[in-house]
C-alpha positions in Angstrom: 153.9 166.9 221.2 154.7 168.9 224.5 151.2 168.9 224.6 150.9 164.9 224.7 153.7 164.3 227.1 151.4 167.2 229.5 148.9 165.5 228.8 150.7 162.3 230.1 150.3 159.8 226.8 152.7 157.8 224.6 153.5 159.5 221.4 155.0 157.2 218.3 156.3 160.6 216.9 157.1 159.6 213.3 159.3 161.5 211.5 161.5 161.8 207.9 164.4 162.7 210.8 165.2 165.0 207.2 165.5 168.2 209.7 165.9 167.8 213.7 166.4 171.2 216.0 167.8 171.5 219.6 164.2 171.5 220.5 163.2 168.7 219.2 166.4 166.7 220.5 165.5 167.9 224.4 161.4 166.3 223.5 162.5 163.3 221.7 164.5 161.9 224.5 161.4 162.7 227.4 160.5 159.0 228.8 157.0 158.8 226.9 158.4 159.7 223.7 159.3 157.0 221.1 160.9 157.5 217.2 160.1 156.3 213.5 161.7 156.6 210.5 162.2 154.2 207.8 165.2 154.0 205.5 165.4 152.9 201.9 169.1 152.7 201.2 172.9 152.7 201.8 173.6 154.4 198.7 172.7 158.0 199.5 171.5 158.3 195.2 169.3 156.4 195.7 167.7 157.0 199.2 166.5 160.5 197.5 165.5 159.1 194.6 162.5 157.5 196.7 162.1 160.8 199.4 162.2 162.9 196.3 165.0 164.9 197.7 168.4 165.6 197.6 170.7 165.7 200.7 168.0 162.9 202.5 170.4 160.4 203.2 172.5 162.2 204.0 170.8 164.2 206.7 168.5 160.6 208.2 172.1 158.9 208.2 173.3 161.3 210.4 170.3 161.4 213.0 170.1 158.1 213.0 173.2 158.2 214.2 172.9 161.4 216.7 168.6 159.1 218.1 171.5 156.5 219.3 174.0 158.9 220.2 171.4 159.4 222.6 169.7 156.5 223.7 166.5 157.8 221.8 164.3 154.5 221.4 163.6 154.5 217.7 162.0 152.0 215.4 163.8 151.9 211.7 161.6 150.3 208.6 163.5 148.8 205.6 161.1 149.2 202.9 161.5 147.3 199.9 160.5 147.3 197.1 161.8 144.9 195.0 165.3 145.3 195.5 165.9 142.5 198.0 169.4 143.0 198.8 169.6 147.1 198.6 166.7 146.9 201.4 169.0 144.3 203.4 172.4 145.6 203.3 169.9 148.5 204.7 168.8 146.6 207.4 173.2 145.8 207.7 174.1 149.1 208.1 171.3 150.7 210.8 172.0 147.6 213.1 176.1 147.7 213.2 175.1 151.7 213.7 173.4 150.1 217.4 169.5 151.1 215.7 167.7 148.4 218.2 164.9 147.6 216.4 165.2 147.4 212.5 162.6 146.5 209.8 162.1 144.9 206.3 158.4 145.7 205.1 157.3 145.3 201.9 155.9 149.1 200.0 152.4 149.6 200.7 150.6 151.8 198.2 149.6 154.4 200.6 150.8 158.0 200.8 153.4 158.9 198.7 153.6 155.4 197.2 150.2 154.9 195.9 151.7 157.0 193.0 147.8 158.9 191.1 145.9 155.6 192.5 143.5 156.2 195.2 144.5 154.9 198.3 142.6 152.0 199.3 141.9 150.8 202.8 143.1 146.8 201.5 146.4 148.4 201.7 145.8 148.8 205.5 146.4 145.9 209.1 142.9 147.1 209.8 144.3 147.7 213.4 143.4 151.1 212.1 141.6 153.6 214.7 142.0 150.9 217.8 142.7 152.7 220.9 145.6 155.0 218.3 145.7 157.8 216.3 147.7 159.8 214.7 148.0 163.8 214.5 149.0 165.1 210.8 151.3 168.0 210.2 148.3 170.1 209.2 146.1 169.1 212.5 144.2 166.7 210.7 143.0 163.7 213.3 143.6 160.1 211.0 142.6 156.6 212.3 146.7 155.7 211.8 149.1 156.6 210.3 149.3 154.8 207.3 145.9 155.8 206.7 146.2 159.4 206.8 143.9 159.7 203.8 140.9 158.3 206.4 140.7 161.6 208.6 138.3 162.7 211.2 138.7 166.6 212.1 141.7 168.1 213.1 142.6 169.6 216.6 142.8 173.6 214.9 138.9 173.3 215.2 138.0 171.1 218.6 139.9 169.8 221.5 141.6 165.5 220.0 139.0 163.7 223.1 136.5 165.1 221.6 137.2 164.4 218.0 137.6 160.4 219.1 134.3 160.7 220.4 132.6 161.8 217.6 130.4 160.4 214.7 132.7 160.4 211.9 135.6 159.1 214.0 133.5 155.8 214.9 132.2 155.7 210.8 135.9 156.6 209.7 137.5 153.5 211.3 135.4 151.0 211.3 135.8 151.4 207.8 138.4 149.4 208.0 138.3 146.2 207.9 139.2 143.7 210.6 141.8 141.5 208.4 143.2 138.1 210.8 146.3 137.6 209.4 147.6 141.2 208.2 150.9 142.1 207.7 151.8 144.5 210.7 152.0 148.2 208.8 155.4 149.6 209.5 157.5 150.7 211.3 154.6 149.0 214.0 151.0 148.6 214.0 150.9 150.6 217.1 152.7 153.5 218.5 152.1 152.6 222.1 152.9 149.4 222.2 157.0 148.7 222.5 156.6 145.1 223.3 153.7 142.5 221.0 154.5 144.3 217.8 158.3 144.3 217.5 160.0 142.9 214.3 159.4 139.5 215.2 156.2 139.3 215.9 153.5 137.9 213.7 150.3 137.7 215.6 148.1 140.3 216.7 149.6 143.9 218.9 148.1 145.1 221.8 148.4 149.1 220.8 147.4 150.1 224.1 149.3 147.3 225.7 153.3 148.4 227.5 153.9 145.2 228.9 
């Protein structure tokens, strides 16, 4: 984050908000930084069951409240795994807490949600690699935060700029089918965009457009 904001890049940080230190809060308050997280239920045991971590609801809820208090630009995705009433209760709670942008989205079979299945590009909205990239915790560079199984190098081995102009990056980005009318990946499909990819927008987004 420090290197990205130092290079005047716009950054979206995806976090489970389980453990945020003081230095993290200071970075998250930078005007070029946006924050996104997911919230699963108003009931602690239900949320913890989804995350597989006891105490995750308490921590995430408290840090959502703190992010709102600090005026951090925050988006939250409520993932609807089939219990629509639970998802709606979570959405209403987040709005009552003052979260400016809340979106209810279907669970996509990628990441932990894929279970034992092999993740597929068919689960992605098709905008991966379109003027955006996701840097994963291990340094690998992916075409998007949802398509983290599609990597094209690591910032531990080379500069981000060199990864993004590599033949491997072009190959991986091209492997994602461009889909017309596909639902945007939650919390939003474009870290660099804060207007056209809002929760209520159904049209195409512009990752490099700040409105």
